[in-house]
N, CA, C and O atoms as CSV, one atom per row, in Angstrom:
chain,resi,resn,atom,element,x,y,z
A,1,UNK,N,N,0.847,-1.190,0.000
A,1,UNK,CA,C,0.000,0.000,0.000
A,1,UNK,C,C,0.880,1.236,0.000
A,1,UNK,O,O,2.019,1.185,0.463
A,2,UNK,N,N,0.371,2.338,-0.510
A,2,UNK,CA,C,1.140,3.566,-0.598
A,2,UNK,C,C,1.216,4.266,0.744
A,2,UNK,O,O,0.222,4.365,1.464
A,3,UNK,N,N,2.407,4.752,1.077
A,3,UNK,CA,C,2.569,5.541,2.289
A,3,UNK,C,C,2.235,6.989,1.965
A,3,UNK,O,O,2.199,7.356,0.791
A,4,UNK,N,N,1.984,7.835,2.987
A,4,UNK,CA,C,1.588,9.225,2.732
A,4,UNK,C,C,2.580,9.993,1.854
A,4,UNK,O,O,2.171,10.823,1.042
A,5,UNK,N,N,3.863,9.727,2.009
A,5,UNK,CA,C,4.841,10.486,1.228
A,5,UNK,C,C,4.871,10.091,-0.252
A,5,UNK,O,O,5.364,10.862,-1.075
A,6,UNK,N,N,4.360,8.922,-0.605
A,6,UNK,CA,C,4.304,8.557,-2.026
A,6,UNK,C,C,2.880,8.203,-2.456
A,6,UNK,O,O,2.683,7.435,-3.398
A,7,UNK,N,N,1.894,8.764,-1.763
A,7,UNK,CA,C,0.492,8.515,-2.092
A,7,UNK,C,C,0.179,9.064,-3.479
A,7,UNK,O,O,0.720,10.091,-3.890
A,8,UNK,N,N,-0.681,8.382,-4.177
A,8,UNK,CA,C,-1.108,8.843,-5.491
A,8,UNK,C,C,-2.363,9.680,-5.331
A,8,UNK,O,O,-3.229,9.378,-4.510
A,9,UNK,N,N,-2.451,10.741,-6.132
A,9,UNK,CA,C,-3.594,11.645,-6.004
A,9,UNK,C,C,-4.421,11.648,-7.283
A,9,UNK,O,O,-3.953,11.256,-8.352
A,10,UNK,N,N,-5.627,12.089,-7.145
A,10,UNK,CA,C,-6.589,12.181,-8.235
A,10,UNK,C,C,-6.059,13.085,-9.346
A,10,UNK,O,O,-5.400,14.090,-9.077
A,11,UNK,N,N,-6.351,12.722,-10.591
A,11,UNK,CA,C,-5.918,13.498,-11.754
A,11,UNK,C,C,-6.828,14.679,-12.071
A,11,UNK,O,O,-6.496,15.491,-12.935
A,12,UNK,N,N,-7.960,14.794,-11.397
A,12,UNK,CA,C,-8.865,15.919,-11.655
A,12,UNK,C,C,-8.179,17.222,-11.268
A,12,UNK,O,O,-7.507,17.304,-10.240
A,13,UNK,N,N,-8.357,18.229,-12.098
A,13,UNK,CA,C,-7.719,19.519,-11.875
A,13,UNK,C,C,-8.050,20.072,-10.491
A,13,UNK,O,O,-9.217,20.218,-10.126
A,14,UNK,N,N,-7.006,20.374,-9.734
A,14,UNK,CA,C,-7.169,20.970,-8.420
A,14,UNK,C,C,-7.481,20.001,-7.293
A,14,UNK,O,O,-7.498,20.402,-6.130
A,15,UNK,N,N,-7.725,18.756,-7.604
A,15,UNK,CA,C,-8.063,17.776,-6.564
A,15,UNK,C,C,-6.787,17.244,-5.933
A,15,UNK,O,O,-5.826,16.924,-6.633
A,16,UNK,N,N,-6.780,17.150,-4.622
A,16,UNK,CA,C,-5.631,16.615,-3.891
A,16,UNK,C,C,-6.003,15.354,-3.116
A,16,UNK,O,O,-5.242,14.896,-2.263
A,17,UNK,N,N,-7.176,14.795,-3.416
A,17,UNK,CA,C,-7.646,13.589,-2.721
A,17,UNK,C,C,-6.867,12.362,-3.198
A,17,UNK,O,O,-6.348,12.326,-4.314
A,18,UNK,N,N,-6.803,11.382,-2.338
A,18,UNK,CA,C,-6.137,10.125,-2.695
A,18,UNK,C,C,-6.911,9.423,-3.801
A,18,UNK,O,O,-8.140,9.358,-3.772
A,19,UNK,N,N,-6.181,8.905,-4.766
A,19,UNK,CA,C,-6.802,8.161,-5.859
A,19,UNK,C,C,-7.143,6.756,-5.400
A,19,UNK,O,O,-6.388,6.134,-4.654
A,20,UNK,N,N,-8.286,6.262,-5.852
A,20,UNK,CA,C,-8.689,4.886,-5.556
A,20,UNK,C,C,-9.079,4.140,-6.832
A,20,UNK,O,O,-9.379,2.947,-6.786
A,21,UNK,N,N,-9.075,4.835,-7.964
A,21,UNK,CA,C,-9.447,4.248,-9.257
A,21,UNK,C,C,-8.383,4.553,-10.297
A,21,UNK,O,O,-7.741,5.603,-10.256
A,22,UNK,N,N,-8.203,3.631,-11.224
A,22,UNK,CA,C,-7.348,3.835,-12.389
A,22,UNK,C,C,-8.251,3.806,-13.616
A,22,UNK,O,O,-8.999,2.850,-13.820
A,23,UNK,N,N,-8.180,4.847,-14.426
A,23,UNK,CA,C,-8.926,4.923,-15.674
A,23,UNK,C,C,-7.921,4.711,-16.796
A,23,UNK,O,O,-7.087,5.573,-17.072
A,24,UNK,N,N,-8.011,3.563,-17.433
A,24,UNK,CA,C,-7.096,3.230,-18.527
A,24,UNK,C,C,-7.725,3.711,-19.829
A,24,UNK,O,O,-8.896,3.447,-20.104
A,25,UNK,N,N,-6.927,4.422,-20.626
A,25,UNK,CA,C,-7.467,4.984,-21.855
A,25,UNK,C,C,-6.443,4.949,-22.970
A,25,UNK,O,O,-5.263,4.660,-22.767
A,26,UNK,N,N,-6.949,5.259,-24.171
A,26,UNK,CA,C,-6.118,5.219,-25.358
A,26,UNK,C,C,-6.733,6.154,-26.390
A,26,UNK,O,O,-7.932,6.086,-26.662
A,27,UNK,N,N,-5.906,7.031,-26.967
A,27,UNK,CA,C,-6.349,7.883,-28.064
A,27,UNK,C,C,-5.919,7.202,-29.356
A,27,UNK,O,O,-4.733,7.206,-29.684
A,28,UNK,N,N,-6.862,6.613,-30.102
A,28,UNK,CA,C,-6.493,5.832,-31.278
A,28,UNK,C,C,-5.792,6.641,-32.369
A,28,UNK,O,O,-5.135,6.058,-33.232
A,29,UNK,N,N,-5.915,7.955,-32.350
A,29,UNK,CA,C,-5.213,8.785,-33.329
A,29,UNK,C,C,-3.729,8.928,-32.988
A,29,UNK,O,O,-2.917,9.253,-33.854
A,30,UNK,N,N,-3.378,8.682,-31.720
A,30,UNK,CA,C,-1.999,8.872,-31.273
A,30,UNK,C,C,-1.299,7.603,-30.819
A,30,UNK,O,O,-0.074,7.511,-30.898
A,31,UNK,N,N,-2.059,6.622,-30.346
A,31,UNK,CA,C,-1.487,5.443,-29.701
A,31,UNK,C,C,-1.829,4.159,-30.451
A,31,UNK,O,O,-2.869,4.057,-31.101
A,32,UNK,N,N,-0.933,3.188,-30.344
A,32,UNK,CA,C,-1.231,1.866,-30.888
A,32,UNK,C,C,-2.373,1.259,-30.076
A,32,UNK,O,O,-2.563,1.641,-28.921
A,33,UNK,N,N,-3.136,0.329,-30.643
A,33,UNK,CA,C,-4.315,-0.219,-29.950
A,33,UNK,C,C,-4.029,-0.849,-28.588
A,33,UNK,O,O,-4.902,-0.839,-27.721
A,34,UNK,N,N,-2.836,-1.393,-28.379
A,34,UNK,CA,C,-2.535,-2.048,-27.106
A,34,UNK,C,C,-1.981,-1.096,-26.055
A,34,UNK,O,O,-1.824,-1.497,-24.902
A,35,UNK,N,N,-1.683,0.130,-26.405
A,35,UNK,CA,C,-1.128,1.098,-25.445
A,35,UNK,C,C,-2.210,1.587,-24.501
A,35,UNK,O,O,-3.341,1.828,-24.922
A,36,UNK,N,N,-1.874,1.734,-23.229
A,36,UNK,CA,C,-2.813,2.258,-22.237
A,36,UNK,C,C,-2.157,3.395,-21.461
A,36,UNK,O,O,-1.108,3.222,-20.840
A,37,UNK,N,N,-2.791,4.546,-21.510
A,37,UNK,CA,C,-2.426,5.676,-20.675
A,37,UNK,C,C,-3.336,5.579,-19.448
A,37,UNK,O,O,-4.358,4.895,-19.493
A,38,UNK,N,N,-2.982,6.246,-18.372
A,38,UNK,CA,C,-3.823,6.163,-17.178
A,38,UNK,C,C,-4.046,7.528,-16.544
A,38,UNK,O,O,-3.166,8.389,-16.524
A,39,UNK,N,N,-5.235,7.686,-16.037
A,39,UNK,CA,C,-5.577,8.773,-15.144
A,39,UNK,C,C,-5.973,8.111,-13.837
A,39,UNK,O,O,-6.459,6.981,-13.820
A,40,UNK,N,N,-5.762,8.819,-12.757
A,40,UNK,CA,C,-6.147,8.339,-11.431
A,40,UNK,C,C,-7.342,9.153,-10.959
A,40,UNK,O,O,-7.452,10.338,-11.275
A,41,UNK,N,N,-8.229,8.529,-10.209
A,41,UNK,CA,C,-9.431,9.231,-9.757
A,41,UNK,C,C,-9.789,8.867,-8.325
A,41,UNK,O,O,-9.633,7.726,-7.890
A,42,UNK,N,N,-10.274,9.877,-7.606
A,42,UNK,CA,C,-10.867,9.638,-6.289
A,42,UNK,C,C,-12.320,9.230,-6.546
A,42,UNK,O,O,-12.793,9.282,-7.682
A,43,UNK,N,N,-13.019,8.826,-5.494
A,43,UNK,CA,C,-14.426,8.434,-5.658
A,43,UNK,C,C,-15.263,9.578,-6.234
A,43,UNK,O,O,-16.141,9.349,-7.065
A,44,UNK,N,N,-14.993,10.802,-5.796
A,44,UNK,CA,C,-15.784,11.956,-6.222
A,44,UNK,C,C,-15.642,12.245,-7.720
A,44,UNK,O,O,-16.613,12.645,-8.361
A,45,UNK,N,N,-14.457,12.049,-8.278
A,45,UNK,CA,C,-14.210,12.420,-9.675
A,45,UNK,C,C,-14.208,11.251,-10.659
A,45,UNK,O,O,-14.012,11.451,-11.858
A,46,UNK,N,N,-14.420,10.049,-10.168
A,46,UNK,CA,C,-14.390,8.878,-11.052
A,46,UNK,C,C,-15.373,9.020,-12.213
A,46,UNK,O,O,-14.994,8.842,-13.371
A,47,UNK,N,N,-16.609,9.333,-11.915
A,47,UNK,CA,C,-17.634,9.415,-12.955
A,47,UNK,C,C,-17.330,10.546,-13.942
A,47,UNK,O,O,-17.429,10.353,-15.154
A,48,UNK,N,N,-16.964,11.711,-13.435
A,48,UNK,CA,C,-16.674,12.857,-14.307
A,48,UNK,C,C,-15.518,12.553,-15.269
A,48,UNK,O,O,-15.634,12.789,-16.472
A,49,UNK,N,N,-14.417,12.035,-14.745
A,49,UNK,CA,C,-13.272,11.726,-15.598
A,49,UNK,C,C,-13.589,10.587,-16.566
A,49,UNK,O,O,-13.168,10.619,-17.722
A,50,UNK,N,N,-14.324,9.592,-16.100
A,50,UNK,CA,C,-14.725,8.483,-16.973
A,50,UNK,C,C,-15.596,8.980,-18.118
A,50,UNK,O,O,-15.404,8.581,-19.267
A,51,UNK,N,N,-16.553,9.849,-17.810
A,51,UNK,CA,C,-17.430,10.397,-18.841
A,51,UNK,C,C,-16.643,11.219,-19.858
A,51,UNK,O,O,-16.893,11.121,-21.060
A,52,UNK,N,N,-15.705,12.017,-19.392
A,52,UNK,CA,C,-14.866,12.828,-20.277
A,52,UNK,C,C,-14.152,11.947,-21.293
A,52,UNK,O,O,-14.155,12.238,-22.489
A,53,UNK,N,N,-13.541,10.872,-20.811
A,53,UNK,CA,C,-12.824,9.958,-21.703
A,53,UNK,C,C,-13.780,9.159,-22.583
A,53,UNK,O,O,-13.506,8.958,-23.766
A,54,UNK,N,N,-14.885,8.706,-22.026
A,54,UNK,CA,C,-15.843,7.890,-22.776
A,54,UNK,C,C,-16.484,8.674,-23.924
A,54,UNK,O,O,-16.681,8.126,-25.008
A,55,UNK,N,N,-16.806,9.937,-23.699
A,55,UNK,CA,C,-17.411,10.763,-24.751
A,55,UNK,C,C,-16.506,10.886,-25.970
A,55,UNK,O,O,-16.989,11.065,-27.088
A,56,UNK,N,N,-15.209,10.792,-25.760
A,56,UNK,CA,C,-14.234,10.897,-26.847
A,56,UNK,C,C,-13.862,9.532,-27.424
A,56,UNK,O,O,-13.086,9.439,-28.375
A,57,UNK,N,N,-14.428,8.473,-26.834
A,57,UNK,CA,C,-14.122,7.125,-27.294
A,57,UNK,C,C,-12.769,6.624,-26.829
A,57,UNK,O,O,-12.216,5.697,-27.421
A,58,UNK,N,N,-12.225,7.228,-25.771
A,58,UNK,CA,C,-10.882,6.890,-25.292
A,58,UNK,C,C,-10.893,5.871,-24.151
A,58,UNK,O,O,-9.937,5.108,-24.008
A,59,UNK,N,N,-11.944,5.841,-23.341
A,59,UNK,CA,C,-11.954,5.011,-22.129
A,59,UNK,C,C,-11.957,3.527,-22.478
A,59,UNK,O,O,-12.786,3.065,-23.262
A,60,UNK,N,N,-11.021,2.785,-21.886
A,60,UNK,CA,C,-10.911,1.347,-22.125
A,60,UNK,C,C,-11.278,0.529,-20.899
A,60,UNK,O,O,-11.840,-0.559,-21.030
A,61,UNK,N,N,-10.967,1.037,-19.695
A,61,UNK,CA,C,-11.209,0.251,-18.486
A,61,UNK,C,C,-11.155,1.150,-17.259
A,61,UNK,O,O,-10.424,2.140,-17.238
A,62,UNK,N,N,-11.928,0.804,-16.242
A,62,UNK,CA,C,-11.878,1.458,-14.935
A,62,UNK,C,C,-11.659,0.355,-13.912
A,62,UNK,O,O,-12.457,-0.576,-13.800
A,63,UNK,N,N,-10.564,0.473,-13.168
A,63,UNK,CA,C,-10.160,-0.585,-12.243
A,63,UNK,C,C,-9.785,0.051,-10.899
A,63,UNK,O,O,-9.194,1.131,-10.856
A,64,UNK,N,N,-10.132,-0.624,-9.821
A,64,UNK,CA,C,-9.706,-0.154,-8.502
A,64,UNK,C,C,-8.176,-0.108,-8.461
A,64,UNK,O,O,-7.512,-1.025,-8.944
A,65,UNK,N,N,-7.626,0.949,-7.889
A,65,UNK,CA,C,-6.177,1.128,-7.818
A,65,UNK,C,C,-5.494,-0.087,-7.198
A,65,UNK,O,O,-4.453,-0.533,-7.679
A,66,UNK,N,N,-6.076,-0.613,-6.143
A,66,UNK,CA,C,-5.500,-1.776,-5.465
A,66,UNK,C,C,-5.391,-2.969,-6.424
A,66,UNK,O,O,-4.371,-3.657,-6.456
A,67,UNK,N,N,-6.449,-3.203,-7.201
A,67,UNK,CA,C,-6.445,-4.309,-8.165
A,67,UNK,C,C,-5.400,-4.053,-9.259
A,67,UNK,O,O,-4.678,-4.968,-9.655
A,68,UNK,N,N,-5.321,-2.815,-9.741
A,68,UNK,CA,C,-4.345,-2.434,-10.770
A,68,UNK,C,C,-2.923,-2.727,-10.292
A,68,UNK,O,O,-2.102,-3.259,-11.040
A,69,UNK,N,N,-2.645,-2.373,-9.041
A,69,UNK,CA,C,-1.313,-2.601,-8.471
A,69,UNK,C,C,-1.051,-4.099,-8.312
A,69,UNK,O,O,0.062,-4.563,-8.561
A,70,UNK,N,N,-2.076,-4.863,-7.895
A,70,UNK,CA,C,-1.923,-6.309,-7.737
A,70,UNK,C,C,-1.625,-6.989,-9.067
A,70,UNK,O,O,-0.864,-7.956,-9.116
A,71,UNK,N,N,-2.216,-6.492,-10.136
A,71,UNK,CA,C,-1.977,-7.016,-11.478
A,71,UNK,C,C,-0.560,-6.737,-11.951
A,71,UNK,O,O,-0.026,-7.425,-12.821
A,72,UNK,N,N,0.042,-5.697,-11.350
A,72,UNK,CA,C,1.352,-5.278,-11.815
A,72,UNK,C,C,1.243,-4.515,-13.114
A,72,UNK,O,O,2.185,-4.470,-13.904
A,73,UNK,N,N,0.085,-3.914,-13.329
A,73,UNK,CA,C,-0.139,-3.163,-14.575
A,73,UNK,C,C,0.780,-1.959,-14.618
A,73,UNK,O,O,1.102,-1.378,-13.581
A,74,UNK,N,N,1.204,-1.582,-15.824
A,74,UNK,CA,C,2.116,-0.423,-15.956
A,74,UNK,C,C,1.490,0.877,-15.548
A,74,UNK,O,O,2.139,1.921,-15.609
């Protein structure tokens, strides 16, 4: 688990809350199909960030941060 000094924070602008979700995405105009970029989200911003990516056709997966780390995902 992350300690306070290396805690991950939400990617929403101005948010300093601890992230609990990983939003995996890909911009098909820029990235190969297997490439995954990630945004981190707190509970409050998960839906907003997911919708932003989904509207553009970029969102590929939403996974709990703990599960993402257990998978050893990049």
